[in-house]
C-alpha positions as CSV (number, residue, x, y, z in Angstrom):
1,X,-19.9,-4.5,10.8
2,X,-20.5,-5.7,7.3
3,X,-20.6,-9.1,5.7
4,X,-19.8,-9.1,1.9
5,X,-18.2,-10.8,-1.0
6,X,-14.5,-10.9,-0.3
7,X,-11.5,-12.7,-1.7
8,X,-10.1,-15.8,0.0
9,X,-7.0,-13.6,1.1
10,X,-9.2,-10.9,2.4
11,X,-12.0,-12.7,4.3
12,X,-11.5,-10.5,7.3
13,X,-10.4,-6.8,7.2
14,X,-10.4,-4.3,10.0
15,X,-9.9,-0.4,9.1
16,X,-9.1,1.9,12.1
17,X,-9.3,5.5,10.9
18,X,-7.0,8.2,12.2
19,X,-10.0,10.1,13.7
20,X,-10.7,7.0,15.9
21,X,-13.3,5.1,14.2
22,X,-12.9,1.3,13.7
23,X,-14.7,-0.5,10.9
24,X,-14.8,-4.3,10.0
25,X,-15.7,-6.4,7.1
26,X,-16.1,-10.1,7.0
27,X,-17.5,-13.1,4.9
28,X,-20.8,-14.6,6.2
29,X,-18.9,-17.9,6.7
30,X,-16.3,-16.2,9.0
31,X,-19.1,-14.5,10.8
32,X,-20.9,-17.8,11.4
33,X,-17.6,-19.5,12.5
34,X,-16.9,-16.7,15.0
35,X,-20.4,-16.1,16.2
36,X,-20.3,-12.4,15.2
37,X,-23.6,-10.8,14.2
38,X,-24.2,-7.8,11.8
39,X,-27.2,-6.9,13.9
40,X,-25.0,-6.3,17.0
41,X,-22.4,-3.5,18.1
42,X,-19.2,-4.7,19.5
43,X,-16.3,-3.2,21.1
44,X,-13.1,-3.5,19.3
45,X,-11.5,-5.6,22.0
46,X,-14.7,-8.0,22.0
47,X,-14.6,-8.2,18.2
48,X,-10.9,-9.3,18.3
49,X,-11.4,-11.7,21.0
50,X,-14.3,-13.6,19.1
51,X,-11.9,-13.8,16.1
52,X,-8.9,-15.2,18.1
53,X,-11.2,-17.6,20.2
54,X,-11.9,-19.5,16.7
55,X,-8.3,-19.4,15.6
56,X,-8.6,-16.5,13.3
57,X,-5.4,-14.4,13.2
58,X,-4.6,-11.2,11.4
59,X,-1.6,-9.7,9.9
60,X,0.4,-6.8,11.6
61,X,-1.5,-3.5,10.9
62,X,-0.5,-1.4,8.0
63,X,-0.5,2.4,7.8
64,X,-2.6,3.8,4.8
65,X,-1.7,7.1,3.4
66,X,-3.6,9.2,1.0
67,X,-3.0,12.7,-0.7
68,X,-5.7,15.4,0.7
69,X,-7.5,17.2,-2.2
70,X,-5.4,20.4,-1.4
71,X,-2.2,18.3,-1.8
72,X,-3.6,16.8,-5.0
73,X,-4.0,20.3,-6.5
74,X,-0.5,21.2,-5.5
75,X,0.7,17.8,-7.0
76,X,-0.9,18.5,-10.3
77,X,0.6,22.1,-10.7
78,X,4.2,20.7,-10.0
79,X,6.6,20.2,-12.8
80,X,8.8,17.1,-12.9
81,X,12.5,17.4,-12.4
82,X,14.8,16.6,-15.4
83,X,16.0,13.4,-13.8
84,X,12.4,11.9,-13.4
85,X,10.7,10.1,-16.1
86,X,8.2,7.3,-16.7
87,X,9.9,4.0,-17.4
88,X,8.6,1.5,-20.2
89,X,9.5,-1.9,-21.4
90,X,12.4,-0.4,-23.4
91,X,13.9,0.3,-20.0
92,X,14.3,-3.4,-19.3
93,X,18.1,-3.4,-19.2
94,X,18.2,-0.2,-17.1
95,X,15.8,-1.7,-14.6
96,X,17.5,-5.2,-14.5
97,X,20.7,-3.4,-13.4
98,X,18.7,-1.5,-10.7
99,X,17.2,-4.8,-9.4
100,X,20.6,-6.4,-9.3
101,X,22.1,-3.5,-7.2
102,X,19.2,-4.0,-4.7
103,X,18.9,-6.4,-1.7
104,X,16.5,-9.3,-2.3
105,X,14.6,-8.2,1.0
106,X,14.2,-4.8,-0.2
107,X,13.0,-6.0,-3.5
108,X,10.4,-8.2,-1.9
109,X,9.2,-5.3,0.6
110,X,9.0,-2.7,-2.1
111,X,7.4,-4.9,-4.8
112,X,8.3,-2.6,-7.6
113,X,7.9,-4.1,-10.9
114,X,8.5,-2.8,-14.4
115,X,5.3,-4.5,-15.8
116,X,3.0,-2.7,-13.4
117,X,0.4,-0.3,-14.6
118,X,2.8,2.7,-14.2
119,X,6.5,3.0,-13.2
120,X,8.6,6.2,-12.7
121,X,12.3,6.5,-11.9
122,X,14.7,8.9,-10.8
123,X,18.1,8.8,-12.8
124,X,21.5,9.9,-11.7
125,X,24.3,10.0,-14.6
126,X,22.1,7.7,-16.6
127,X,21.7,5.2,-13.8
128,X,18.3,4.3,-12.2
129,X,18.8,5.0,-8.4
130,X,15.2,5.1,-7.4
131,X,11.8,3.6,-8.8
132,X,8.3,3.6,-7.9
133,X,5.7,1.5,-9.5
134,X,1.7,1.4,-9.3
135,X,-0.7,-1.3,-9.5
136,X,-4.7,-1.6,-8.9
137,X,-5.4,-2.4,-5.4
138,X,-7.9,-5.3,-4.6
139,X,-8.9,-5.1,-8.3
140,X,-10.3,-1.6,-8.0
141,X,-9.0,0.1,-11.2
142,X,-9.5,3.7,-9.4
143,X,-7.1,2.8,-6.5
144,X,-3.4,2.6,-7.2
145,X,-1.0,1.2,-4.7
146,X,2.5,2.7,-4.7
147,X,5.6,0.8,-4.3
148,X,9.1,2.5,-4.0
149,X,12.6,1.5,-3.7
150,X,15.7,3.5,-3.6
151,X,19.3,2.1,-3.9
152,X,20.9,2.3,-0.5
153,X,23.9,4.6,-1.5
154,X,21.2,7.2,-2.8
155,X,19.0,7.4,0.2
156,X,18.3,10.5,2.1
157,X,18.8,12.5,-1.1
158,X,15.2,13.0,-2.0
159,X,15.0,10.5,-4.8
160,X,12.3,8.6,-3.0
161,X,10.2,11.6,-2.4
162,X,10.4,12.7,-6.0
163,X,9.4,9.4,-7.5
164,X,6.6,9.0,-5.4
165,X,5.1,12.4,-6.2
166,X,5.8,12.0,-9.9
167,X,4.0,8.6,-10.2
168,X,1.1,10.0,-7.8
169,X,0.8,13.0,-10.3
170,X,0.6,10.7,-13.1
171,X,-2.2,8.6,-11.3
172,X,-4.2,11.7,-10.5
173,X,-4.0,12.8,-14.0
174,X,-5.5,9.4,-15.1
175,X,-8.2,9.7,-12.6
176,X,-6.9,7.3,-10.0
177,X,-6.5,7.5,-6.3
178,X,-2.8,7.0,-5.2
179,X,-2.5,5.0,-2.2
180,X,0.8,4.4,0.0
181,X,0.9,1.3,2.3
182,X,3.7,0.3,4.9
183,X,4.0,-1.6,8.2
184,X,3.7,0.5,11.2
185,X,7.4,-0.4,12.1
186,X,8.7,0.8,8.7
187,X,9.8,4.2,10.2
188,X,11.7,5.2,7.0
189,X,8.5,4.4,4.8
190,X,6.4,6.5,7.0
191,X,8.9,9.4,6.9
192,X,8.9,9.0,3.1
193,X,5.2,9.2,2.8
194,X,4.9,12.3,5.1
195,X,7.9,13.9,3.1
196,X,5.9,13.2,-0.2
197,X,3.0,15.0,1.0
198,X,0.7,12.1,2.1
199,X,-1.4,12.2,5.0
200,X,-2.1,9.1,7.3
201,X,-5.8,7.9,6.8
202,X,-5.6,5.1,9.3
203,X,-4.5,1.5,9.8
204,X,-5.5,-1.8,7.8
205,X,-5.4,-5.3,9.0
206,X,-6.4,-8.3,6.9
207,X,-6.5,-11.9,7.9
208,X,-3.3,-14.0,8.3
209,X,-2.5,-17.0,6.2
210,X,-2.0,-18.7,9.5
211,X,-5.7,-18.7,9.6
212,X,-6.1,-20.7,6.2
213,X,-5.6,-24.2,7.8
214,X,-8.9,-24.1,9.8
215,X,-12.1,-25.3,7.9
216,X,-15.5,-24.1,8.3
217,X,-18.0,-26.7,9.4
């Protein structure tokens, strides 16, 4: 267990690796409130119980995916298809039409924005049908989180896979580490990550806003 300087939204985090190891990081104030000690070893069950006993709740776990070094090499050697390209501010109207054709819930879940660090799109007959964007995750310039959204009529045709691989290729070329996150119940997103060549690294949980009401003494 590690105590450290974390943002207010990430005062407690639990990372469970695919290999089975579980790690946690929390602020000293959270540790004092929950009675957890950095010098002690805790089972995952006891650790979670102590958090719950003092009213600390966690978001549902998200899956974390990354490219292996071998997959990165393949990615960097891949030529982009002619219907894929990087989007810029000059594509504002094209992107606005894309957003207007998407469901509000899909837009919220995907978090794909034209003003993010990098944005790539897949076009069909000059229409944007799928888009992926990247932004630094938790303030780390070398770790880029991927969001992706494909219009419902064009799903299952490989557009999502293509834009994820194209934007990931760009990130690798810029020295950044592509990261793909999704909830464990988002089976389509998990299937997309695997189809794009990403490998499951583990699951990640962070403190829920439901815990923000309690105050430290």
